[in-house]
C-alpha positions as CSV (number, residue, x, y, z in Angstrom):
1,M,-13.1,29.2,7.0
2,R,-11.8,27.5,3.8
3,P,-10.8,30.7,1.9
4,A,-9.0,32.2,5.0
5,L,-7.0,29.0,5.6
6,I,-6.0,28.8,1.9
7,A,-4.9,32.4,2.0
8,V,-2.7,31.9,5.1
9,I,-1.2,28.6,3.8
10,T,-0.5,30.0,0.4
11,A,1.2,33.0,1.9
12,C,3.5,30.7,3.9
13,E,4.2,28.4,1.0
14,Q,7.9,27.7,0.5
15,P,9.9,24.9,-1.1
16,I,11.1,21.9,1.0
17,T,14.2,20.4,-0.6
18,G,16.6,17.5,0.0
19,T,20.3,17.8,0.7
20,E,21.9,14.5,0.0
21,P,21.9,12.1,-3.0
22,G,19.1,9.6,-2.8
23,P,19.1,5.8,-3.1
24,G,20.6,3.9,-6.0
25,T,18.9,4.4,-9.4
26,S,19.0,0.8,-10.6
27,F,15.2,1.0,-11.2
28,L,15.4,4.2,-13.4
29,R,13.8,3.5,-16.8
30,D,15.8,6.1,-18.7
31,P,19.0,7.7,-17.5
32,T,18.2,10.9,-19.4
33,V,15.7,11.9,-16.7
34,H,18.5,13.1,-14.6
35,S,18.2,16.6,-16.2
36,T,14.6,16.9,-15.0
37,A,14.8,14.8,-11.9
38,R,17.8,16.5,-10.2
39,G,17.3,16.5,-6.5
40,L,14.6,13.9,-6.5
41,G,14.9,10.8,-4.2
42,R,16.8,12.8,-1.5
43,P,15.9,12.7,2.1
44,L,14.2,15.7,3.9
45,R,16.4,18.4,5.3
46,F,17.3,18.5,9.0
47,L,17.3,14.7,9.6
48,T,19.2,13.5,12.7
49,P,22.1,11.1,12.2
50,H,19.9,8.3,13.5
51,E,17.2,9.1,10.9
52,R,19.8,9.2,8.1
53,R,21.0,5.8,9.2
54,L,17.4,4.5,8.8
55,F,16.9,6.2,5.4
56,K,19.8,4.5,3.7
57,P,19.0,0.8,4.7
58,G,15.4,1.6,4.1
59,S,16.2,2.4,0.5
60,V,17.9,-1.0,0.2
61,V,14.8,-2.8,1.6
62,F,12.6,-0.7,-0.8
63,Q,14.7,-2.0,-3.7
64,T,15.0,-5.6,-2.6
65,V,13.8,-8.0,-5.2
66,F,11.8,-10.8,-3.5
67,T,11.5,-14.4,-4.8
68,P,9.2,-17.2,-3.9
69,E,12.0,-18.5,-1.7
70,T,12.1,-15.3,0.3
71,G,8.3,-14.9,0.6
72,L,7.1,-13.5,-2.7
73,G,3.5,-14.2,-3.6
74,P,1.9,-16.5,-4.3
75,L,-0.2,-13.6,-5.6
76,F,1.7,-10.4,-6.4
77,N,1.8,-7.4,-8.7
78,S,5.6,-6.7,-8.4
79,T,8.7,-8.3,-7.0
80,A,10.0,-5.1,-5.3
81,C,8.6,-1.9,-3.9
82,A,10.9,-0.1,-6.4
83,G,9.6,-2.4,-9.2
84,C,6.5,-0.1,-9.2
85,H,7.8,3.1,-7.6
86,E,10.8,3.7,-9.9
87,D,10.0,6.6,-12.3
88,P,11.9,9.0,-12.5
89,V,13.7,7.9,-9.4
90,V,13.3,5.2,-6.7
91,G,10.2,6.3,-4.7
92,G,8.6,7.8,-7.8
93,A,5.6,6.6,-9.7
94,G,5.2,3.5,-11.8
95,S,4.9,2.6,-15.5
96,N,1.4,4.0,-15.8
97,D,1.3,4.8,-19.5
98,P,-1.3,2.6,-21.2
99,E,0.4,2.9,-24.5
100,E,3.6,1.5,-23.0
101,G,1.7,-1.5,-21.5
102,G,0.9,0.1,-18.2
103,E,2.6,-2.7,-16.4
104,D,2.2,-1.1,-13.0
105,V,-1.6,-0.4,-13.4
106,E,-3.5,-2.5,-10.9
107,V,-6.9,-4.1,-10.8
108,H,-9.2,-3.4,-7.9
109,A,-12.8,-4.5,-7.3
110,T,-15.4,-4.1,-4.6
111,A,-19.2,-4.5,-4.1
112,F,-21.5,-1.5,-3.5
113,V,-24.9,-2.8,-2.5
114,G,-27.6,-0.9,-0.7
115,G,-25.3,2.0,0.0
116,A,-22.8,-0.2,1.8
117,C,-19.3,-1.0,0.6
118,N,-17.8,-4.5,0.7
119,A,-14.1,-4.5,0.0
120,L,-14.4,-8.3,-0.8
121,A,-11.6,-9.2,1.6
122,A,-13.1,-12.6,2.1
123,S,-12.9,-13.2,-1.7
124,G,-9.3,-11.8,-2.2
125,G,-10.1,-8.1,-2.6
126,P,-9.9,-5.3,-3.0
127,V,-6.7,-5.7,-4.9
128,F,-6.7,-8.6,-7.4
129,Q,-3.1,-9.3,-8.3
130,K,-2.0,-9.7,-11.9
131,R,0.8,-12.2,-11.3
132,V,1.2,-15.6,-9.6
133,T,4.3,-17.7,-8.6
134,P,5.1,-20.8,-10.7
135,A,4.0,-23.0,-7.7
136,L,0.6,-21.4,-7.6
137,R,0.3,-21.6,-11.4
138,D,1.1,-25.3,-11.3
139,A,-1.3,-25.9,-8.4
140,L,-4.4,-24.1,-9.8
141,G,-3.6,-23.5,-13.4
142,I,-4.2,-19.7,-13.2
143,E,-2.1,-16.8,-14.5
144,L,-3.6,-14.1,-12.3
145,E,-6.0,-13.8,-9.5
146,P,-9.6,-14.0,-10.7
147,V,-11.9,-11.1,-9.8
148,S,-14.6,-12.1,-7.4
149,G,-18.0,-12.7,-8.9
150,E,-19.5,-10.6,-6.1
151,A,-17.9,-7.5,-7.4
152,T,-20.2,-4.8,-8.6
153,A,-17.4,-2.7,-10.2
154,T,-13.8,-3.1,-11.1
155,A,-11.2,-0.3,-11.4
156,L,-7.8,0.3,-12.7
157,R,-5.3,2.1,-10.4
158,T,-2.1,3.8,-11.5
159,T,0.9,3.8,-9.1
160,P,1.4,7.1,-7.4
161,D,4.8,8.6,-6.5
162,L,5.6,8.6,-2.8
163,L,7.7,11.7,-2.7
164,G,6.7,13.9,0.2
165,F,4.2,11.4,1.6
166,G,5.7,11.7,5.1
167,L,4.7,15.3,5.2
168,L,1.1,14.4,4.2
169,D,1.1,11.9,7.1
170,A,2.2,14.7,9.4
171,V,-0.7,17.1,8.6
172,P,-2.9,17.3,11.6
173,D,-6.5,15.9,11.3
174,E,-7.9,19.3,12.3
175,V,-6.2,21.0,9.3
176,I,-8.0,18.6,7.0
177,L,-11.3,18.7,8.8
178,V,-11.5,22.5,8.7
179,L,-11.5,22.2,4.9
180,A,-14.4,19.8,4.9
181,D,-17.8,21.1,3.9
182,P,-20.0,18.0,3.4
183,S,-23.3,20.0,3.2
184,D,-21.8,22.8,1.1
185,R,-22.7,25.5,3.6
186,D,-20.8,28.1,1.6
187,G,-22.7,27.3,-1.6
188,D,-19.7,27.0,-3.8
189,G,-20.7,23.6,-5.1
190,I,-17.7,21.9,-3.4
191,S,-18.6,19.6,-0.5
192,G,-15.5,17.6,0.4
193,R,-15.8,15.1,3.2
194,P,-13.4,12.8,5.0
195,N,-13.3,9.1,4.6
196,R,-12.9,7.2,7.9
197,A,-11.7,3.8,9.0
198,P,-14.1,1.5,10.8
199,D,-12.6,2.7,14.1
200,G,-13.3,6.3,13.2
201,R,-9.8,7.4,12.3
202,L,-9.4,9.9,9.5
203,G,-8.3,8.4,6.2
204,R,-5.8,10.2,3.9
205,F,-3.9,7.7,1.8
206,G,-5.1,5.7,-1.2
207,R,-7.2,7.1,-4.1
208,K,-10.3,6.9,-1.9
209,A,-8.5,8.1,1.3
210,Q,-9.2,4.7,2.8
211,V,-6.0,4.3,4.8
212,P,-5.4,6.5,7.9
213,T,-1.6,6.4,8.2
214,L,1.5,6.1,6.1
215,R,2.7,3.2,8.3
216,E,-0.5,1.2,7.5
217,F,-0.3,2.2,3.8
218,N,3.3,0.9,3.6
219,A,2.6,-2.3,5.6
220,E,-0.4,-3.1,3.5
221,A,1.6,-2.6,0.3
222,F,4.0,-5.4,1.2
223,V,1.1,-7.8,1.4
224,M,-1.2,-6.5,-1.3
225,E,1.5,-5.8,-3.9
226,M,4.1,-8.6,-3.2
227,G,2.4,-11.1,-0.9
228,I,5.1,-10.3,1.7
229,T,3.6,-10.7,5.2
230,N,5.0,-8.7,8.1
231,P,4.6,-8.6,11.9
232,G,1.5,-6.3,11.5
233,L,-0.1,-8.3,8.7
234,Q,0.7,-12.0,8.9
235,S,-2.3,-13.3,6.9
236,E,-1.8,-14.2,3.3
237,Q,-4.6,-13.3,0.9
238,N,-7.0,-16.0,0.0
239,I,-7.8,-16.9,-3.6
240,G,-11.5,-16.4,-4.4
241,G,-12.3,-17.2,-0.8
242,N,-10.3,-20.3,-0.8
243,P,-7.0,-20.8,1.2
244,I,-3.7,-21.0,-0.6
245,P,-3.0,-24.6,-1.5
246,A,-0.6,-26.4,0.8
247,G,3.0,-26.3,-0.1
248,V,2.7,-23.3,-2.5
249,D,4.0,-20.7,-0.1
250,P,6.3,-22.5,2.4
251,T,8.1,-19.4,3.8
252,P,7.2,-19.0,7.5
253,E,5.2,-15.9,8.6
254,P,6.1,-13.1,8.9
255,E,8.1,-13.0,5.7
256,I,9.8,-9.7,6.5
257,A,11.1,-8.8,9.9
258,Q,10.0,-5.8,11.9
259,D,13.3,-3.9,11.5
260,A,13.2,-4.2,7.8
261,L,9.6,-3.0,7.7
262,E,10.4,-0.1,9.9
263,A,13.4,0.8,7.7
264,A,11.3,0.7,4.5
265,D,8.7,2.9,6.3
266,A,11.4,5.4,7.3
267,F,12.6,5.6,3.7
268,V,9.2,6.5,2.4
269,R,8.4,8.8,5.3
270,L,11.6,10.8,5.0
271,L,11.6,11.2,1.2
272,A,11.6,14.9,0.3
273,P,8.9,16.2,-2.1
274,P,9.9,17.6,-5.5
275,N,11.5,21.0,-5.4
276,Q,9.2,23.9,-6.3
277,P,10.1,26.1,-9.2
278,A,11.3,29.7,-9.0
279,L,8.4,32.1,-9.4
280,T,8.4,33.9,-12.7
281,F,5.7,36.3,-13.9
282,A,4.1,33.5,-15.9
283,H,4.1,31.3,-12.8
284,R,2.4,34.0,-10.7
285,L,-0.2,34.5,-13.4
286,G,-0.8,30.8,-13.6
287,R,-1.3,30.5,-9.9
288,R,-3.9,33.3,-10.0
289,V,-5.7,31.5,-12.8
290,F,-5.6,28.3,-10.9
291,S,-7.3,30.0,-8.0
292,H,-9.7,32.1,-10.1
293,I,-11.3,29.1,-11.9
294,G,-11.8,27.3,-8.6
295,C,-9.1,24.6,-8.6
296,T,-8.0,25.5,-5.1
297,G,-11.4,24.5,-3.8
298,C,-10.0,21.0,-3.8
299,H,-6.3,21.2,-4.8
300,V,-5.3,23.4,-1.8
301,P,-1.9,24.7,-2.7
302,A,-0.2,24.0,0.6
303,L,-0.8,22.3,4.0
304,P,1.0,22.8,7.3
305,T,2.3,19.9,9.4
306,G,2.0,19.9,13.2
307,N,4.1,18.6,16.1
308,N,6.0,15.6,15.1
309,P,8.7,13.5,16.7
310,V,10.7,13.8,13.5
311,R,12.0,17.4,13.4
312,A,12.2,17.4,9.6
313,L,8.4,16.8,9.5
314,S,7.4,19.1,12.3
315,H,5.8,22.5,11.5
316,R,6.6,22.5,7.8
317,V,4.6,23.6,4.9
318,V,4.1,21.2,2.1
319,A,3.1,22.3,-1.4
320,A,0.7,19.4,-1.7
321,Y,-2.1,20.7,-3.9
322,T,-4.7,18.5,-2.1
323,D,-7.2,18.7,0.8
324,L,-7.0,14.9,1.4
325,L,-10.8,14.9,1.3
326,L,-13.3,13.0,-0.8
327,H,-15.1,14.8,-3.6
328,D,-17.8,13.6,-6.0
329,M,-16.2,13.5,-9.5
330,G,-19.4,12.6,-11.3
331,P,-20.7,9.4,-12.9
332,A,-18.3,9.2,-15.8
333,L,-15.3,8.6,-13.5
334,A,-17.2,6.4,-10.9
335,D,-15.8,2.9,-10.3
336,I,-15.4,1.2,-6.9
337,C,-16.3,2.1,-3.4
338,L,-13.9,1.9,-0.4
339,G,-14.7,2.5,3.2
340,Q,-17.2,5.3,3.3
341,A,-16.2,6.5,-0.2
342,E,-18.9,5.9,-2.8
343,P,-18.1,4.9,-6.4
344,S,-18.0,8.5,-7.7
345,E,-16.0,9.9,-4.8
346,F,-12.2,10.2,-4.9
347,R,-9.7,11.9,-2.7
348,T,-8.2,15.0,-4.2
349,E,-5.0,13.8,-5.9
350,P,-1.8,15.6,-4.7
351,L,-0.2,17.5,-7.6
352,M,3.3,17.6,-6.3
353,G,5.4,15.7,-8.8
354,L,2.9,16.3,-11.6
355,R,5.6,17.2,-14.0
356,F,6.9,13.7,-14.0
357,A,3.6,12.0,-14.7
358,T,3.0,10.2,-18.0
359,A,-0.6,9.3,-17.5
360,F,-3.3,11.1,-15.6
361,L,-6.3,10.5,-13.3
362,H,-6.6,7.5,-11.0
363,D,-6.7,5.0,-13.8
364,G,-4.4,6.7,-16.4
365,R,-7.1,7.2,-18.9
366,A,-6.1,10.8,-19.6
367,R,-3.1,11.3,-21.9
368,T,-2.4,15.0,-21.0
369,I,-3.1,17.4,-18.1
370,D,-5.6,19.2,-20.3
371,E,-7.5,16.0,-21.0
372,A,-7.5,15.2,-17.3
373,I,-9.1,18.5,-16.4
374,E,-11.7,18.1,-19.2
375,L,-12.7,14.8,-17.7
376,H,-13.4,16.3,-14.3
377,G,-17.1,16.2,-13.4
378,G,-19.3,16.4,-10.3
379,E,-18.0,19.0,-7.9
380,A,-15.2,19.9,-10.3
381,A,-17.6,20.7,-13.2
382,T,-17.6,24.4,-12.7
383,A,-13.8,24.6,-12.5
384,R,-13.7,22.4,-15.6
385,D,-16.0,24.7,-17.5
386,R,-14.1,27.8,-16.5
387,F,-10.9,26.1,-17.7
388,A,-12.5,25.5,-21.1
389,A,-13.4,29.2,-21.3
390,L,-9.9,30.5,-20.5
391,L,-8.2,33.0,-22.8
392,P,-5.2,31.3,-24.6
393,R,-2.6,33.3,-22.6
394,H,-4.3,32.4,-19.3
395,R,-4.4,28.7,-20.3
396,T,-0.8,28.8,-21.2
397,A,0.2,30.3,-17.9
398,L,-1.9,27.7,-16.0
399,M,-0.3,24.9,-17.9
400,K,3.2,26.3,-17.2
401,V,2.5,26.2,-13.5
402,L,1.0,22.7,-13.5
403,R,3.9,21.3,-15.6
404,S,6.4,22.7,-13.1
405,L,4.9,21.1,-10.0
């Protein structure tokens, strides 16, 4: 069923573009990106007036800089959503380039013992924040959250761009599940499988597909990245299993109101994905090469959305280049577990917006797209080897496509 579905989706593929200027660009690192980022940060087409009214204040919440007096911390990675998601526009990726300091690269840790995954929530995990407020520094004498001694592995995580995430959230579960082949029945060496939450819901967000919905992904980010509690998540993280010292975080819970949380969620949900390039001969050749060497076995070129209360998200086709499933990437890339995902398993990374990336793979270890492909292992080993054997003109065509996504 996988090849047939891919064929149908690819035939239907079409660009989904924005129509209005996006939010303010105060978080842009370099104003020269406007020439390549034109159209980014805009809302989806066909929004209702009410949805547009949510999008604009949502962008304000997304760019709000929190302080300890307004709830920041006491453990945090950034002071604003846009502090990490700012490149090349608000809602984009973070500063993930290790040579530039990788300031938005996070530290995660879990324990994988006897085939079971412990996210170390009781010890402050799975995200171990790199910054603390002055009050916490004075109280405990720490500069960052110490990683739990129970951890069996730590991992670095780059900040993904959020453009088009609302469309990924709108893809029906059955579309994802029909792509799964956990026992590799078709014998192609690719055995993607879903990650699931403890209640059985299908995961799709996070590098291990551990979060079922975009709403949860956004709400958790306020707590995990900024220490900002909200009506859905009113518990502060502990510090190594110990409660936060009294007086360090005096802001009452929740630290952000429901309407502000919903506005921020609407902003992320309604962000349009990057425009797709016009198809030239080189692009068409590159797409054929992409399929021929086996990349589409995981990086499915496009996925359809289903019925959705937001018309702009309903029955669309998103050029996602992912199947949102877990795949074994081999021991060289293995790090932490999360949910049902084992250390070597990762969700297929969406490739929309790839042209704006400055570091590649989940931890930014690859400096170029070529290097990222060469580091693929496990289920991707065959595609990697075919890539290495490509004729120069075919490799050039493939790179042209990938650098245009």
